[in-house]
C-alpha positions as a Markdown table, in Angstrom:
| # | Residue | x | y | z |
|---|---|---|---|---|
| 1 | Met | -40.6 | -3.1 | -10.6 |
| 2 | Phe | -37.1 | -3.9 | -9.3 |
| 3 | Lys | -35.8 | -2.2 | -12.7 |
| 4 | Leu | -37.6 | 0.8 | -11.8 |
| 5 | Ile | -36.5 | 1.0 | -8.1 |
| 6 | Lys | -32.9 | 0.8 | -9.5 |
| 7 | Ala | -33.5 | 3.6 | -11.9 |
| 8 | Ile | -34.7 | 6.0 | -9.3 |
| 9 | Leu | -32.3 | 5.0 | -6.3 |
| 10 | Pro | -28.9 | 7.0 | -5.9 |
| 11 | Arg | -26.0 | 5.1 | -7.5 |
| 12 | Ser | -22.5 | 5.8 | -8.0 |
| 13 | Asp | -20.4 | 4.3 | -10.8 |
| 14 | Asn | -17.1 | 6.2 | -9.7 |
| 15 | Phe | -15.9 | 3.7 | -7.0 |
| 16 | Phe | -13.5 | 2.3 | -9.6 |
| 17 | Asp | -12.2 | 5.5 | -10.6 |
| 18 | Leu | -11.5 | 6.5 | -7.0 |
| 19 | Phe | -9.9 | 2.9 | -6.2 |
| 20 | Glu | -7.6 | 3.3 | -9.1 |
| 21 | Ala | -6.9 | 6.9 | -8.1 |
| 22 | Gln | -5.7 | 5.5 | -4.7 |
| 23 | Ala | -3.6 | 2.8 | -6.4 |
| 24 | Arg | -1.9 | 5.6 | -8.4 |
| 25 | Lys | -1.2 | 7.5 | -5.1 |
| 26 | Ala | 0.2 | 4.4 | -3.5 |
| 27 | Gln | 2.6 | 4.1 | -6.8 |
| 28 | Glu | 3.5 | 7.7 | -6.2 |
| 29 | Ala | 4.3 | 7.0 | -2.6 |
| 30 | Ala | 6.2 | 4.0 | -3.2 |
| 31 | Gln | 8.5 | 5.7 | -5.7 |
| 32 | Thr | 8.9 | 8.6 | -3.0 |
| 33 | Leu | 9.8 | 5.9 | -0.5 |
| 34 | Arg | 12.3 | 4.1 | -2.6 |
| 35 | Ala | 14.0 | 7.5 | -3.2 |
| 36 | Ile | 14.1 | 8.3 | 0.7 |
| 37 | Leu | 16.1 | 5.1 | 0.9 |
| 38 | Asp | 18.7 | 6.4 | -1.4 |
| 39 | Gly | 19.6 | 8.7 | 1.4 |
| 40 | Gly | 21.8 | 11.9 | 1.0 |
| 41 | Glu | 20.9 | 15.3 | 1.4 |
| 42 | Gly | 17.4 | 15.3 | -0.2 |
| 43 | Thr | 16.1 | 12.8 | 2.3 |
| 44 | Ala | 14.1 | 15.2 | 4.4 |
| 45 | Asp | 12.5 | 16.9 | 1.3 |
| 46 | Arg | 11.5 | 13.6 | 0.1 |
| 47 | Cys | 10.0 | 12.7 | 3.4 |
| 48 | Ser | 8.0 | 15.9 | 3.1 |
| 49 | Leu | 6.7 | 14.9 | -0.3 |
| 50 | Leu | 5.7 | 11.5 | 1.1 |
| 51 | Ser | 3.7 | 13.4 | 3.8 |
| 52 | Arg | 1.8 | 15.5 | 1.1 |
| 53 | Gln | 1.2 | 12.4 | -0.9 |
| 54 | Glu | -0.4 | 10.7 | 2.2 |
| 55 | Glu | -2.6 | 13.6 | 2.7 |
| 56 | Glu | -3.8 | 13.6 | -0.9 |
| 57 | Ala | -4.6 | 9.9 | -0.5 |
| 58 | Asp | -6.7 | 10.6 | 2.7 |
| 59 | Gln | -8.6 | 12.9 | 0.5 |
| 60 | Ile | -9.5 | 10.1 | -2.1 |
| 61 | Ser | -10.3 | 7.8 | 0.7 |
| 62 | Tyr | -12.7 | 10.3 | 2.2 |
| 63 | Asp | -14.4 | 10.6 | -1.3 |
| 64 | Val | -14.9 | 7.0 | -1.4 |
| 65 | Met | -16.6 | 7.0 | 2.0 |
| 66 | Gln | -18.8 | 10.0 | 0.8 |
| 67 | Ser | -19.9 | 8.3 | -2.3 |
| 68 | Leu | -20.7 | 5.2 | -0.2 |
| 69 | Arg | -23.0 | 7.0 | 1.9 |
| 70 | Gln | -24.7 | 8.7 | -1.0 |
| 71 | Ser | -25.2 | 5.6 | -3.0 |
| 72 | Phe | -27.6 | 3.0 | -2.5 |
| 73 | Ile | -26.5 | 0.8 | -5.4 |
| 74 | Thr | -23.0 | -0.2 | -5.5 |
| 75 | Pro | -20.8 | -2.4 | -7.7 |
| 76 | Phe | -20.3 | -5.0 | -5.1 |
| 77 | Asp | -20.9 | -5.1 | -1.3 |
| 78 | Arg | -20.6 | -2.0 | 0.7 |
| 79 | Ser | -18.4 | -3.7 | 3.2 |
| 80 | Asp | -16.0 | -4.7 | 0.6 |
| 81 | Ile | -15.9 | -1.2 | -0.8 |
| 82 | Lys | -15.0 | 0.1 | 2.6 |
| 83 | Ala | -12.4 | -2.6 | 3.3 |
| 84 | Leu | -10.9 | -2.2 | -0.2 |
| 85 | Ser | -10.3 | 1.4 | 0.0 |
| 86 | Ser | -9.2 | 1.2 | 3.8 |
| 87 | Ala | -6.6 | -1.2 | 2.8 |
| 88 | Leu | -5.3 | 0.9 | 0.1 |
| 89 | Asp | -5.0 | 3.8 | 2.4 |
| 90 | Asp | -3.4 | 1.9 | 5.1 |
| 91 | Ala | -0.5 | 1.0 | 2.7 |
| 92 | Ile | 0.0 | 4.6 | 2.0 |
| 93 | Asp | -0.3 | 5.6 | 5.8 |
| 94 | Gln | 2.3 | 2.9 | 6.4 |
| 95 | Met | 4.6 | 4.3 | 4.0 |
| 96 | Asn | 4.2 | 7.6 | 5.6 |
| 97 | Lys | 4.9 | 6.2 | 9.2 |
| 98 | Thr | 7.9 | 5.0 | 7.7 |
| 99 | Ser | 9.3 | 8.3 | 6.5 |
| 100 | Lys | 8.5 | 9.6 | 9.8 |
| 101 | Val | 10.9 | 7.2 | 11.7 |
| 102 | Val | 13.5 | 8.6 | 9.2 |
| 103 | Val | 12.8 | 12.3 | 10.1 |
| 104 | Leu | 12.5 | 11.4 | 13.7 |
| 105 | Tyr | 16.1 | 10.0 | 13.9 |
| 106 | Asp | 17.5 | 12.1 | 11.1 |
| 107 | Val | 18.7 | 9.0 | 9.2 |
| 108 | Val | 20.2 | 9.8 | 5.7 |
| 109 | Ala | 22.0 | 6.4 | 5.1 |
| 110 | Phe | 20.2 | 3.2 | 4.8 |
| 111 | Ala | 21.3 | -0.5 | 4.4 |
| 112 | Pro | 21.2 | -2.4 | 1.0 |
| 113 | Asn | 18.4 | -4.8 | 2.4 |
| 114 | Met | 16.4 | -1.7 | 3.2 |
| 115 | Arg | 16.7 | -0.6 | -0.4 |
| 116 | Ala | 15.8 | -3.8 | -1.7 |
| 117 | Met | 12.9 | -3.9 | 0.6 |
| 118 | Gly | 12.0 | -0.6 | -1.1 |
| 119 | Asp | 12.1 | -2.2 | -4.6 |
| 120 | Arg | 9.9 | -4.8 | -3.5 |
| 121 | Ile | 7.4 | -2.2 | -2.4 |
| 122 | Ile | 7.4 | -0.5 | -5.9 |
| 123 | Leu | 6.7 | -4.0 | -7.3 |
| 124 | Leu | 3.7 | -4.4 | -4.9 |
| 125 | Ala | 2.2 | -1.1 | -5.7 |
| 126 | Asn | 2.5 | -1.6 | -9.5 |
| 127 | Leu | 0.9 | -5.1 | -9.2 |
| 128 | Val | -2.0 | -3.5 | -7.3 |
| 129 | Ala | -2.3 | -0.5 | -9.8 |
| 130 | Asp | -2.3 | -3.1 | -12.6 |
| 131 | Gly | -4.8 | -5.3 | -11.0 |
| 132 | Leu | -7.6 | -2.7 | -10.0 |
| 133 | Pro | -8.8 | -1.9 | -13.4 |
| 134 | Leu | -9.6 | -5.6 | -13.7 |
| 135 | Met | -12.2 | -5.3 | -10.9 |
| 136 | Arg | -14.5 | -3.6 | -13.4 |
| 137 | Asp | -15.2 | -6.9 | -14.8 |
| 138 | Ile | -14.4 | -9.5 | -12.0 |
| 139 | Gly | -16.1 | -12.4 | -13.9 |
| 140 | Ala | -13.8 | -12.1 | -17.1 |
| 141 | Asn | -10.7 | -11.4 | -15.1 |
| 142 | Ser | -10.9 | -13.6 | -12.0 |
| 143 | Ala | -7.9 | -15.9 | -13.3 |
| 144 | Arg | -5.9 | -12.8 | -13.8 |
| 145 | Leu | -6.7 | -11.3 | -10.4 |
| 146 | His | -6.0 | -14.6 | -8.6 |
| 147 | Gln | -2.6 | -14.6 | -10.3 |
| 148 | Met | -1.9 | -11.1 | -9.1 |
| 149 | Val | -2.9 | -12.1 | -5.5 |
| 150 | Gly | -0.5 | -14.9 | -5.7 |
| 151 | Glu | 2.3 | -12.8 | -7.0 |
| 152 | Ile | 1.9 | -10.3 | -4.1 |
| 153 | Ser | 2.3 | -13.1 | -1.6 |
| 154 | Arg | 5.3 | -14.3 | -3.2 |
| 155 | Ile | 7.0 | -10.8 | -3.3 |
| 156 | Glu | 5.7 | -10.2 | 0.4 |
| 157 | Glu | 7.8 | -13.4 | 1.3 |
| 158 | Gln | 10.9 | -12.2 | -0.4 |
| 159 | Ser | 10.6 | -8.9 | 1.9 |
| 160 | Asp | 10.4 | -11.2 | 4.9 |
| 161 | Gln | 13.5 | -12.9 | 3.8 |
| 162 | Leu | 15.1 | -9.4 | 3.2 |
| 163 | Tyr | 13.9 | -8.2 | 6.7 |
| 164 | Asp | 15.5 | -11.4 | 8.4 |
| 165 | Thr | 18.8 | -11.2 | 6.7 |
| 166 | Gly | 18.9 | -7.3 | 7.1 |
| 167 | Leu | 18.1 | -7.5 | 10.8 |
| 168 | Lys | 20.8 | -10.1 | 11.4 |
| 169 | Asp | 23.3 | -8.2 | 9.5 |
| 170 | Leu | 22.5 | -4.9 | 11.3 |
| 171 | Phe | 22.9 | -6.8 | 14.7 |
| 172 | Lys | 26.5 | -8.1 | 13.7 |
| 173 | Ala | 27.6 | -4.9 | 12.2 |
| 174 | Thr | 26.4 | -2.5 | 15.2 |
| 175 | Pro | 29.1 | -2.0 | 18.0 |
| 176 | Arg | 27.9 | -2.9 | 21.4 |
| 177 | Glu | 28.4 | 0.9 | 22.4 |
| 178 | Asp | 26.0 | 2.0 | 19.7 |
| 179 | Ala | 22.9 | 0.2 | 20.7 |
| 180 | Leu | 20.7 | 3.2 | 19.4 |
| 181 | Ser | 21.9 | 2.7 | 15.7 |
| 182 | Phe | 20.5 | -0.9 | 16.2 |
| 183 | Val | 17.3 | 0.3 | 17.5 |
| 184 | Val | 16.8 | 2.8 | 14.8 |
| 185 | Gly | 17.8 | 0.4 | 12.0 |
| 186 | Ala | 15.5 | -2.4 | 13.4 |
| 187 | Gln | 12.6 | 0.0 | 13.7 |
| 188 | Leu | 13.0 | 1.0 | 10.1 |
| 189 | Tyr | 13.1 | -2.7 | 9.0 |
| 190 | Asp | 9.9 | -3.2 | 10.8 |
| 191 | Gln | 8.2 | -0.3 | 9.2 |
| 192 | Leu | 9.3 | -1.5 | 5.8 |
| 193 | Glu | 8.0 | -4.9 | 6.4 |
| 194 | Lys | 4.7 | -3.6 | 7.7 |
| 195 | Val | 4.4 | -1.6 | 4.3 |
| 196 | Cys | 4.7 | -4.9 | 2.5 |
| 197 | Asp | 2.2 | -6.5 | 4.7 |
| 198 | Arg | -0.3 | -3.6 | 4.0 |
| 199 | Phe | -0.1 | -4.3 | 0.3 |
| 200 | Glu | -0.6 | -8.1 | 1.0 |
| 201 | Asp | -3.7 | -7.0 | 3.0 |
| 202 | Val | -5.0 | -5.3 | -0.2 |
| 203 | Ala | -4.4 | -8.4 | -2.2 |
| 204 | His | -6.3 | -10.5 | 0.3 |
| 205 | Val | -9.4 | -8.1 | 0.1 |
| 206 | Ile | -9.2 | -8.2 | -3.5 |
| 207 | Gly | -9.1 | -12.0 | -3.4 |
| 208 | Asp | -12.0 | -12.2 | -1.3 |
| 209 | Ile | -14.1 | -10.0 | -3.4 |
| 210 | Val | -13.3 | -12.1 | -6.3 |
| 211 | Ile | -14.2 | -15.4 | -4.7 |
| 212 | Glu | -17.6 | -13.8 | -3.7 |
| 213 | His | -18.5 | -12.9 | -7.3 |
| 214 | Val | -17.3 | -15.8 | -9.3 |
C-alpha cells in the first residue's frame, strides 16, 4: 500500500540538479568577485555582472521553492532542502552585497589581503560545488562530505586571519585625516568575511543533513 501511495503522489527528483546549479552560480559569482578585487577600469562592469549573476541565482532558488511546494516526496527532509537552498543563495547574495559597497564608494584599488580573501572565496565555492553531487548518495559519500565540511572550516579560519591582519594593516596605513578610507576599507573587509561565513553556513547545513542520514 505504501509503495502504491508513493507511486501516485507528486514527487520531484530535480532538487539535486537545482542545488548543483546554485553551486555553479556561486562559482561564477566567486570568480567575478575575485576579478573585481583586481581593481582597475573594468571594476564597475564586473560589479554589474555579479549583480546579474545574483539575479540568476535568485531564479534557481525560486525554482527550488516551487518544486518543494509541488512535491510530496523529497530526497530528504523538506526543511533541510529549504535550508540548503537558502544557504547557497545567501552566499551569492553576500557576494553581491560586497560588490555594492565597491560601487557605492567607487573603489577601484584593493589591498592584498582583500585579494587573498577573494582567493579563499573561490576555494570555498569550488569545494561546495564538488561536494553537492555527493549528496545524491549520502550513505556512500558521508566520509568525503565530512572531510569537505572540515576543509571549508579550515579555509574560513584562514579568512579570519586575513581579515584581522588586513584590518590592522589598513589602520596603520591610513592617515588620520583620511578616516573615510579606513571606514570604506573596513566595510569591504567585513563584507568579504561575511561571504566566507555564508559558505561555512552551507557546509554546516550539509554536515547536519549527513548526520541525519548516516
